[in-house]
mmCIF file of the N, C-alpha and C atoms, coordinates in Angstrom:
data_MODEL
# 
_entry.id   MODEL 
# 
loop_
_atom_site.group_PDB 
_atom_site.id 
_atom_site.type_symbol 
_atom_site.label_atom_id 
_atom_site.label_alt_id 
_atom_site.label_comp_id 
_atom_site.label_asym_id 
_atom_site.label_entity_id 
_atom_site.label_seq_id 
_atom_site.pdbx_PDB_ins_code 
_atom_site.Cartn_x 
_atom_site.Cartn_y 
_atom_site.Cartn_z 
_atom_site.occupancy 
_atom_site.B_iso_or_equiv 
_atom_site.pdbx_formal_charge 
_atom_site.auth_seq_id 
_atom_site.auth_comp_id 
_atom_site.auth_asym_id 
_atom_site.auth_atom_id 
_atom_site.pdbx_PDB_model_num 
ATOM 1   N N  . UNK A 1 1  ? 140.574 106.179 78.057  1.00 0.00 ? 1  UNK A N  1 
ATOM 2   C CA . UNK A 1 1  ? 139.259 106.637 78.958  1.00 0.00 ? 1  UNK A CA 1 
ATOM 3   C C  . UNK A 1 1  ? 139.931 106.640 80.421  1.00 0.00 ? 1  UNK A C  1 
ATOM 4   N N  . UNK A 1 2  ? 139.373 107.584 80.658  1.00 0.00 ? 2  UNK A N  1 
ATOM 5   C CA . UNK A 1 2  ? 139.621 107.708 82.519  1.00 0.00 ? 2  UNK A CA 1 
ATOM 6   C C  . UNK A 1 2  ? 138.642 107.189 83.249  1.00 0.00 ? 2  UNK A C  1 
ATOM 7   N N  . UNK A 1 3  ? 139.473 106.524 84.320  1.00 0.00 ? 3  UNK A N  1 
ATOM 8   C CA . UNK A 1 3  ? 138.508 105.170 85.120  1.00 0.00 ? 3  UNK A CA 1 
ATOM 9   C C  . UNK A 1 3  ? 137.989 106.027 85.991  1.00 0.00 ? 3  UNK A C  1 
ATOM 10  N N  . UNK A 1 4  ? 136.526 105.436 86.318  1.00 0.00 ? 4  UNK A N  1 
ATOM 11  C CA . UNK A 1 4  ? 135.387 106.251 87.050  1.00 0.00 ? 4  UNK A CA 1 
ATOM 12  C C  . UNK A 1 4  ? 135.467 105.734 88.364  1.00 0.00 ? 4  UNK A C  1 
ATOM 13  N N  . UNK A 1 5  ? 135.254 106.489 89.359  1.00 0.00 ? 5  UNK A N  1 
ATOM 14  C CA . UNK A 1 5  ? 135.370 106.071 90.718  1.00 0.00 ? 5  UNK A CA 1 
ATOM 15  C C  . UNK A 1 5  ? 134.052 105.625 91.144  1.00 0.00 ? 5  UNK A C  1 
ATOM 16  N N  . UNK A 1 6  ? 134.049 104.155 91.748  1.00 0.00 ? 6  UNK A N  1 
ATOM 17  C CA . UNK A 1 6  ? 132.975 103.266 91.754  1.00 0.00 ? 6  UNK A CA 1 
ATOM 18  C C  . UNK A 1 6  ? 132.657 103.222 93.256  1.00 0.00 ? 6  UNK A C  1 
ATOM 19  N N  . UNK A 1 7  ? 133.441 103.844 94.032  1.00 0.00 ? 7  UNK A N  1 
ATOM 20  C CA . UNK A 1 7  ? 133.495 103.911 95.259  1.00 0.00 ? 7  UNK A CA 1 
ATOM 21  C C  . UNK A 1 7  ? 131.906 104.780 95.659  1.00 0.00 ? 7  UNK A C  1 
ATOM 22  N N  . UNK A 1 8  ? 131.579 105.341 95.178  1.00 0.00 ? 8  UNK A N  1 
ATOM 23  C CA . UNK A 1 8  ? 130.312 106.094 95.425  1.00 0.00 ? 8  UNK A CA 1 
ATOM 24  C C  . UNK A 1 8  ? 130.325 106.945 96.844  1.00 0.00 ? 8  UNK A C  1 
ATOM 25  N N  . UNK A 1 9  ? 128.970 107.515 97.196  1.00 0.00 ? 9  UNK A N  1 
ATOM 26  C CA . UNK A 1 9  ? 129.539 108.218 98.451  1.00 0.00 ? 9  UNK A CA 1 
ATOM 27  C C  . UNK A 1 9  ? 129.493 107.316 99.569  1.00 0.00 ? 9  UNK A C  1 
ATOM 28  N N  . UNK A 1 10 ? 129.076 106.399 99.580  1.00 0.00 ? 10 UNK A N  1 
ATOM 29  C CA . UNK A 1 10 ? 129.072 105.562 100.692 1.00 0.00 ? 10 UNK A CA 1 
ATOM 30  C C  . UNK A 1 10 ? 129.480 103.920 100.210 1.00 0.00 ? 10 UNK A C  1 
ATOM 31  N N  . UNK A 1 11 ? 130.649 103.577 101.204 1.00 0.00 ? 11 UNK A N  1 
ATOM 32  C CA . UNK A 1 11 ? 130.745 102.075 100.660 1.00 0.00 ? 11 UNK A CA 1 
ATOM 33  C C  . UNK A 1 11 ? 129.957 101.169 100.682 1.00 0.00 ? 11 UNK A C  1 
ATOM 34  N N  . UNK A 1 12 ? 129.578 99.882  100.212 1.00 0.00 ? 12 UNK A N  1 
ATOM 35  C CA . UNK A 1 12 ? 129.124 99.205  100.037 1.00 0.00 ? 12 UNK A CA 1 
ATOM 36  C C  . UNK A 1 12 ? 128.016 98.954  101.448 1.00 0.00 ? 12 UNK A C  1 
ATOM 37  N N  . UNK A 1 13 ? 129.124 98.473  102.588 1.00 0.00 ? 13 UNK A N  1 
ATOM 38  C CA . UNK A 1 13 ? 128.908 98.322  103.476 1.00 0.00 ? 13 UNK A CA 1 
ATOM 39  C C  . UNK A 1 13 ? 128.198 98.912  104.424 1.00 0.00 ? 13 UNK A C  1 
ATOM 40  N N  . UNK A 1 14 ? 128.150 100.360 104.108 1.00 0.00 ? 14 UNK A N  1 
ATOM 41  C CA . UNK A 1 14 ? 127.739 101.476 104.824 1.00 0.00 ? 14 UNK A CA 1 
ATOM 42  C C  . UNK A 1 14 ? 128.903 102.311 105.317 1.00 0.00 ? 14 UNK A C  1 
ATOM 43  N N  . UNK A 1 15 ? 129.090 102.245 106.893 1.00 0.00 ? 15 UNK A N  1 
ATOM 44  C CA . UNK A 1 15 ? 130.057 102.941 107.172 1.00 0.00 ? 15 UNK A CA 1 
ATOM 45  C C  . UNK A 1 15 ? 129.846 104.389 107.560 1.00 0.00 ? 15 UNK A C  1 
ATOM 46  N N  . UNK A 1 16 ? 128.366 104.806 108.049 1.00 0.00 ? 16 UNK A N  1 
ATOM 47  C CA . UNK A 1 16 ? 128.117 105.900 107.915 1.00 0.00 ? 16 UNK A CA 1 
ATOM 48  C C  . UNK A 1 16 ? 128.728 106.559 109.247 1.00 0.00 ? 16 UNK A C  1 
ATOM 49  N N  . UNK A 1 17 ? 129.074 105.972 109.865 1.00 0.00 ? 17 UNK A N  1 
ATOM 50  C CA . UNK A 1 17 ? 130.039 106.818 111.486 1.00 0.00 ? 17 UNK A CA 1 
ATOM 51  C C  . UNK A 1 17 ? 131.408 107.085 111.003 1.00 0.00 ? 17 UNK A C  1 
ATOM 52  N N  . UNK A 1 18 ? 131.831 106.532 109.750 1.00 0.00 ? 18 UNK A N  1 
ATOM 53  C CA . UNK A 1 18 ? 132.987 107.284 109.243 1.00 0.00 ? 18 UNK A CA 1 
ATOM 54  C C  . UNK A 1 18 ? 132.972 108.634 108.462 1.00 0.00 ? 18 UNK A C  1 
ATOM 55  N N  . UNK A 1 19 ? 131.563 109.110 108.499 1.00 0.00 ? 19 UNK A N  1 
ATOM 56  C CA . UNK A 1 19 ? 131.646 110.499 107.715 1.00 0.00 ? 19 UNK A CA 1 
ATOM 57  C C  . UNK A 1 19 ? 131.765 111.914 108.412 1.00 0.00 ? 19 UNK A C  1 
ATOM 58  N N  . UNK A 1 20 ? 132.233 112.626 107.971 1.00 0.00 ? 20 UNK A N  1 
ATOM 59  C CA . UNK A 1 20 ? 132.592 113.541 108.965 1.00 0.00 ? 20 UNK A CA 1 
ATOM 60  C C  . UNK A 1 20 ? 131.564 114.245 109.749 1.00 0.00 ? 20 UNK A C  1 
ATOM 61  N N  . UNK A 1 21 ? 130.380 114.651 108.653 1.00 0.00 ? 21 UNK A N  1 
ATOM 62  C CA . UNK A 1 21 ? 129.305 115.197 109.336 1.00 0.00 ? 21 UNK A CA 1 
ATOM 63  C C  . UNK A 1 21 ? 128.693 114.202 110.556 1.00 0.00 ? 21 UNK A C  1 
ATOM 64  N N  . UNK A 1 22 ? 128.420 113.053 110.262 1.00 0.00 ? 22 UNK A N  1 
ATOM 65  C CA . UNK A 1 22 ? 128.194 112.144 111.209 1.00 0.00 ? 22 UNK A CA 1 
ATOM 66  C C  . UNK A 1 22 ? 129.299 112.585 112.785 1.00 0.00 ? 22 UNK A C  1 
ATOM 67  N N  . UNK A 1 23 ? 130.646 112.513 112.483 1.00 0.00 ? 23 UNK A N  1 
ATOM 68  C CA . UNK A 1 23 ? 131.627 112.079 113.972 1.00 0.00 ? 23 UNK A CA 1 
ATOM 69  C C  . UNK A 1 23 ? 131.183 113.674 114.194 1.00 0.00 ? 23 UNK A C  1 
ATOM 70  N N  . UNK A 1 24 ? 130.664 114.885 113.618 1.00 0.00 ? 24 UNK A N  1 
ATOM 71  C CA . UNK A 1 24 ? 130.425 116.037 114.394 1.00 0.00 ? 24 UNK A CA 1 
ATOM 72  C C  . UNK A 1 24 ? 129.284 116.341 114.874 1.00 0.00 ? 24 UNK A C  1 
ATOM 73  N N  . UNK A 1 25 ? 128.802 115.653 114.260 1.00 0.00 ? 25 UNK A N  1 
ATOM 74  C CA . UNK A 1 25 ? 126.673 115.587 114.854 1.00 0.00 ? 25 UNK A CA 1 
ATOM 75  C C  . UNK A 1 25 ? 127.353 115.058 116.504 1.00 0.00 ? 25 UNK A C  1 
ATOM 76  N N  . UNK A 1 26 ? 127.952 113.878 116.620 1.00 0.00 ? 26 UNK A N  1 
ATOM 77  C CA . UNK A 1 26 ? 128.124 113.132 117.045 1.00 0.00 ? 26 UNK A CA 1 
ATOM 78  C C  . UNK A 1 26 ? 128.815 113.946 118.726 1.00 0.00 ? 26 UNK A C  1 
ATOM 79  N N  . UNK A 1 27 ? 129.932 114.678 118.137 1.00 0.00 ? 27 UNK A N  1 
ATOM 80  C CA . UNK A 1 27 ? 130.469 115.523 119.085 1.00 0.00 ? 27 UNK A CA 1 
ATOM 81  C C  . UNK A 1 27 ? 129.304 116.636 119.654 1.00 0.00 ? 27 UNK A C  1 
ATOM 82  N N  . UNK A 1 28 ? 128.772 117.204 118.969 1.00 0.00 ? 28 UNK A N  1 
ATOM 83  C CA . UNK A 1 28 ? 127.618 118.165 119.409 1.00 0.00 ? 28 UNK A CA 1 
ATOM 84  C C  . UNK A 1 28 ? 126.815 117.457 120.326 1.00 0.00 ? 28 UNK A C  1 
ATOM 85  N N  . UNK A 1 29 ? 126.018 116.212 119.995 1.00 0.00 ? 29 UNK A N  1 
ATOM 86  C CA . UNK A 1 29 ? 125.501 115.599 121.106 1.00 0.00 ? 29 UNK A CA 1 
ATOM 87  C C  . UNK A 1 29 ? 126.232 115.316 122.100 1.00 0.00 ? 29 UNK A C  1 
ATOM 88  N N  . UNK A 1 30 ? 127.461 115.035 121.943 1.00 0.00 ? 30 UNK A N  1 
ATOM 89  C CA . UNK A 1 30 ? 128.195 114.931 123.367 1.00 0.00 ? 30 UNK A CA 1 
ATOM 90  C C  . UNK A 1 30 ? 128.337 116.219 124.007 1.00 0.00 ? 30 UNK A C  1 
ATOM 91  N N  . UNK A 1 31 ? 128.833 116.847 123.495 1.00 0.00 ? 31 UNK A N  1 
ATOM 92  C CA . UNK A 1 31 ? 128.830 118.449 124.161 1.00 0.00 ? 31 UNK A CA 1 
ATOM 93  C C  . UNK A 1 31 ? 127.519 118.865 124.741 1.00 0.00 ? 31 UNK A C  1 
ATOM 94  N N  . UNK A 1 32 ? 126.608 118.529 124.272 1.00 0.00 ? 32 UNK A N  1 
ATOM 95  C CA . UNK A 1 32 ? 125.190 119.082 124.579 1.00 0.00 ? 32 UNK A CA 1 
ATOM 96  C C  . UNK A 1 32 ? 124.933 118.173 125.990 1.00 0.00 ? 32 UNK A C  1 
ATOM 97  N N  . UNK A 1 33 ? 124.988 117.426 126.085 1.00 0.00 ? 33 UNK A N  1 
ATOM 98  C CA . UNK A 1 33 ? 124.866 116.713 127.276 1.00 0.00 ? 33 UNK A CA 1 
ATOM 99  C C  . UNK A 1 33 ? 125.540 116.965 128.519 1.00 0.00 ? 33 UNK A C  1 
ATOM 100 N N  . UNK A 1 34 ? 126.736 117.109 128.470 1.00 0.00 ? 34 UNK A N  1 
ATOM 101 C CA . UNK A 1 34 ? 128.009 117.823 129.213 1.00 0.00 ? 34 UNK A CA 1 
ATOM 102 C C  . UNK A 1 34 ? 127.904 119.237 129.581 1.00 0.00 ? 34 UNK A C  1 
ATOM 103 N N  . UNK A 1 35 ? 127.086 119.763 128.390 1.00 0.00 ? 35 UNK A N  1 
ATOM 104 C CA . UNK A 1 35 ? 126.792 121.518 128.864 1.00 0.00 ? 35 UNK A CA 1 
ATOM 105 C C  . UNK A 1 35 ? 125.204 121.520 129.932 1.00 0.00 ? 35 UNK A C  1 
ATOM 106 N N  . UNK A 1 36 ? 124.441 120.381 129.408 1.00 0.00 ? 36 UNK A N  1 
ATOM 107 C CA . UNK A 1 36 ? 123.492 120.370 130.678 1.00 0.00 ? 36 UNK A CA 1 
ATOM 108 C C  . UNK A 1 36 ? 123.278 119.488 131.884 1.00 0.00 ? 36 UNK A C  1 
ATOM 109 N N  . UNK A 1 37 ? 124.379 119.273 131.954 1.00 0.00 ? 37 UNK A N  1 
ATOM 110 C CA . UNK A 1 37 ? 124.874 118.450 133.309 1.00 0.00 ? 37 UNK A CA 1 
ATOM 111 C C  . UNK A 1 37 ? 125.446 119.430 133.992 1.00 0.00 ? 37 UNK A C  1 
ATOM 112 N N  . UNK A 1 38 ? 126.063 120.102 133.367 1.00 0.00 ? 38 UNK A N  1 
ATOM 113 C CA . UNK A 1 38 ? 127.142 121.239 134.151 1.00 0.00 ? 38 UNK A CA 1 
ATOM 114 C C  . UNK A 1 38 ? 126.187 122.896 134.513 1.00 0.00 ? 38 UNK A C  1 
ATOM 115 N N  . UNK A 1 39 ? 125.476 123.060 133.575 1.00 0.00 ? 39 UNK A N  1 
ATOM 116 C CA . UNK A 1 39 ? 124.999 124.006 133.863 1.00 0.00 ? 39 UNK A CA 1 
ATOM 117 C C  . UNK A 1 39 ? 123.449 124.387 134.088 1.00 0.00 ? 39 UNK A C  1 
ATOM 118 N N  . UNK A 1 40 ? 122.590 123.486 134.031 1.00 0.00 ? 40 UNK A N  1 
ATOM 119 C CA . UNK A 1 40 ? 121.068 123.140 134.003 1.00 0.00 ? 40 UNK A CA 1 
ATOM 120 C C  . UNK A 1 40 ? 120.410 122.663 134.787 1.00 0.00 ? 40 UNK A C  1 
ATOM 121 N N  . UNK A 1 41 ? 120.080 122.644 136.166 1.00 0.00 ? 41 UNK A N  1 
ATOM 122 C CA . UNK A 1 41 ? 119.338 122.436 136.983 1.00 0.00 ? 41 UNK A CA 1 
ATOM 123 C C  . UNK A 1 41 ? 118.910 120.970 136.591 1.00 0.00 ? 41 UNK A C  1 
ATOM 124 N N  . UNK A 1 42 ? 118.739 119.795 137.341 1.00 0.00 ? 42 UNK A N  1 
ATOM 125 C CA . UNK A 1 42 ? 118.465 118.387 136.986 1.00 0.00 ? 42 UNK A CA 1 
ATOM 126 C C  . UNK A 1 42 ? 116.980 118.640 136.953 1.00 0.00 ? 42 UNK A C  1 
ATOM 127 N N  . UNK A 1 43 ? 116.104 117.873 135.927 1.00 0.00 ? 43 UNK A N  1 
ATOM 128 C CA . UNK A 1 43 ? 114.947 117.766 136.126 1.00 0.00 ? 43 UNK A CA 1 
ATOM 129 C C  . UNK A 1 43 ? 114.227 118.910 135.009 1.00 0.00 ? 43 UNK A C  1 
ATOM 130 N N  . UNK A 1 44 ? 115.047 119.969 134.295 1.00 0.00 ? 44 UNK A N  1 
ATOM 131 C CA . UNK A 1 44 ? 114.542 120.831 133.840 1.00 0.00 ? 44 UNK A CA 1 
ATOM 132 C C  . UNK A 1 44 ? 114.254 120.428 132.650 1.00 0.00 ? 44 UNK A C  1 
ATOM 133 N N  . UNK A 1 45 ? 113.099 120.944 132.024 1.00 0.00 ? 45 UNK A N  1 
ATOM 134 C CA . UNK A 1 45 ? 112.825 120.616 130.776 1.00 0.00 ? 45 UNK A CA 1 
ATOM 135 C C  . UNK A 1 45 ? 113.367 120.838 129.893 1.00 0.00 ? 45 UNK A C  1 
ATOM 136 N N  . UNK A 1 46 ? 114.209 122.066 129.645 1.00 0.00 ? 46 UNK A N  1 
ATOM 137 C CA . UNK A 1 46 ? 115.142 122.433 128.577 1.00 0.00 ? 46 UNK A CA 1 
ATOM 138 C C  . UNK A 1 46 ? 116.297 121.356 128.421 1.00 0.00 ? 46 UNK A C  1 
ATOM 139 N N  . UNK A 1 47 ? 116.616 120.624 129.485 1.00 0.00 ? 47 UNK A N  1 
ATOM 140 C CA . UNK A 1 47 ? 117.605 119.670 129.081 1.00 0.00 ? 47 UNK A CA 1 
ATOM 141 C C  . UNK A 1 47 ? 116.833 118.659 128.198 1.00 0.00 ? 47 UNK A C  1 
ATOM 142 N N  . UNK A 1 48 ? 115.866 118.006 128.293 1.00 0.00 ? 48 UNK A N  1 
ATOM 143 C CA . UNK A 1 48 ? 115.165 117.260 127.364 1.00 0.00 ? 48 UNK A CA 1 
ATOM 144 C C  . UNK A 1 48 ? 115.453 117.449 125.911 1.00 0.00 ? 48 UNK A C  1 
ATOM 145 N N  . UNK A 1 49 ? 114.715 118.950 125.868 1.00 0.00 ? 49 UNK A N  1 
ATOM 146 C CA . UNK A 1 49 ? 114.876 119.680 124.814 1.00 0.00 ? 49 UNK A CA 1 
ATOM 147 C C  . UNK A 1 49 ? 115.987 119.803 124.025 1.00 0.00 ? 49 UNK A C  1 
ATOM 148 N N  . UNK A 1 50 ? 117.257 119.930 124.673 1.00 0.00 ? 50 UNK A N  1 
ATOM 149 C CA . UNK A 1 50 ? 118.149 120.061 124.170 1.00 0.00 ? 50 UNK A CA 1 
ATOM 150 C C  . UNK A 1 50 ? 118.911 118.885 123.651 1.00 0.00 ? 50 UNK A C  1 
ATOM 151 N N  . UNK A 1 51 ? 118.853 117.929 124.275 1.00 0.00 ? 51 UNK A N  1 
ATOM 152 C CA . UNK A 1 51 ? 119.253 116.319 124.112 1.00 0.00 ? 51 UNK A CA 1 
ATOM 153 C C  . UNK A 1 51 ? 118.881 115.939 123.172 1.00 0.00 ? 51 UNK A C  1 
ATOM 154 N N  . UNK A 1 52 ? 117.555 116.056 123.027 1.00 0.00 ? 52 UNK A N  1 
ATOM 155 C CA . UNK A 1 52 ? 116.438 115.538 121.979 1.00 0.00 ? 52 UNK A CA 1 
ATOM 156 C C  . UNK A 1 52 ? 116.819 116.391 120.472 1.00 0.00 ? 52 UNK A C  1 
ATOM 157 N N  . UNK A 1 53 ? 117.091 117.538 120.420 1.00 0.00 ? 53 UNK A N  1 
ATOM 158 C CA . UNK A 1 53 ? 117.293 118.136 119.741 1.00 0.00 ? 53 UNK A CA 1 
ATOM 159 C C  . UNK A 1 53 ? 119.057 117.922 118.810 1.00 0.00 ? 53 UNK A C  1 
ATOM 160 N N  . UNK A 1 54 ? 119.999 117.442 119.736 1.00 0.00 ? 54 UNK A N  1 
ATOM 161 C CA . UNK A 1 54 ? 121.114 117.182 119.314 1.00 0.00 ? 54 UNK A CA 1 
ATOM 162 C C  . UNK A 1 54 ? 121.274 115.829 119.111 1.00 0.00 ? 54 UNK A C  1 
ATOM 163 N N  . UNK A 1 55 ? 120.122 114.916 119.476 1.00 0.00 ? 55 UNK A N  1 
ATOM 164 C CA . UNK A 1 55 ? 120.319 113.360 119.170 1.00 0.00 ? 55 UNK A CA 1 
ATOM 165 C C  . UNK A 1 55 ? 119.313 113.698 117.837 1.00 0.00 ? 55 UNK A C  1 
ATOM 166 N N  . UNK A 1 56 ? 118.479 114.397 117.424 1.00 0.00 ? 56 UNK A N  1 
ATOM 167 C CA . UNK A 1 56 ? 118.000 114.116 116.375 1.00 0.00 ? 56 UNK A CA 1 
ATOM 168 C C  . UNK A 1 56 ? 118.665 114.438 115.264 1.00 0.00 ? 56 UNK A C  1 
ATOM 169 N N  . UNK A 1 57 ? 119.625 115.425 115.555 1.00 0.00 ? 57 UNK A N  1 
ATOM 170 C CA . UNK A 1 57 ? 120.867 116.092 114.624 1.00 0.00 ? 57 UNK A CA 1 
ATOM 171 C C  . UNK A 1 57 ? 121.641 115.076 114.245 1.00 0.00 ? 57 UNK A C  1 
ATOM 172 N N  . UNK A 1 58 ? 122.169 114.132 115.169 1.00 0.00 ? 58 UNK A N  1 
ATOM 173 C CA . UNK A 1 58 ? 122.770 112.861 114.911 1.00 0.00 ? 58 UNK A CA 1 
ATOM 174 C C  . UNK A 1 58 ? 122.213 111.693 113.963 1.00 0.00 ? 58 UNK A C  1 
ATOM 175 N N  . UNK A 1 59 ? 121.099 111.766 114.328 1.00 0.00 ? 59 UNK A N  1 
ATOM 176 C CA . UNK A 1 59 ? 120.296 110.637 113.543 1.00 0.00 ? 59 UNK A CA 1 
ATOM 177 C C  . UNK A 1 59 ? 119.764 110.974 112.333 1.00 0.00 ? 59 UNK A C  1 
ATOM 178 N N  . UNK A 1 60 ? 120.029 112.307 111.931 1.00 0.00 ? 60 UNK A N  1 
ATOM 179 C CA . UNK A 1 60 ? 119.420 112.655 110.379 1.00 0.00 ? 60 UNK A CA 1 
ATOM 180 C C  . UNK A 1 60 ? 120.153 112.487 109.309 1.00 0.00 ? 60 UNK A C  1 
# 
């Protein structure tokens, strides 16, 4: 009989930071902040919206 993979999707201790999708979302968030700081005017509502959307993607 074949041995079953008991590790599952996430290890028991979590480690969601190790998932590829989380690491990619973190990169998108960081790049969004850099983009906004470099190309948009300070105090612009667009900055808030972009950063909030990137943060939301990271937390989902």
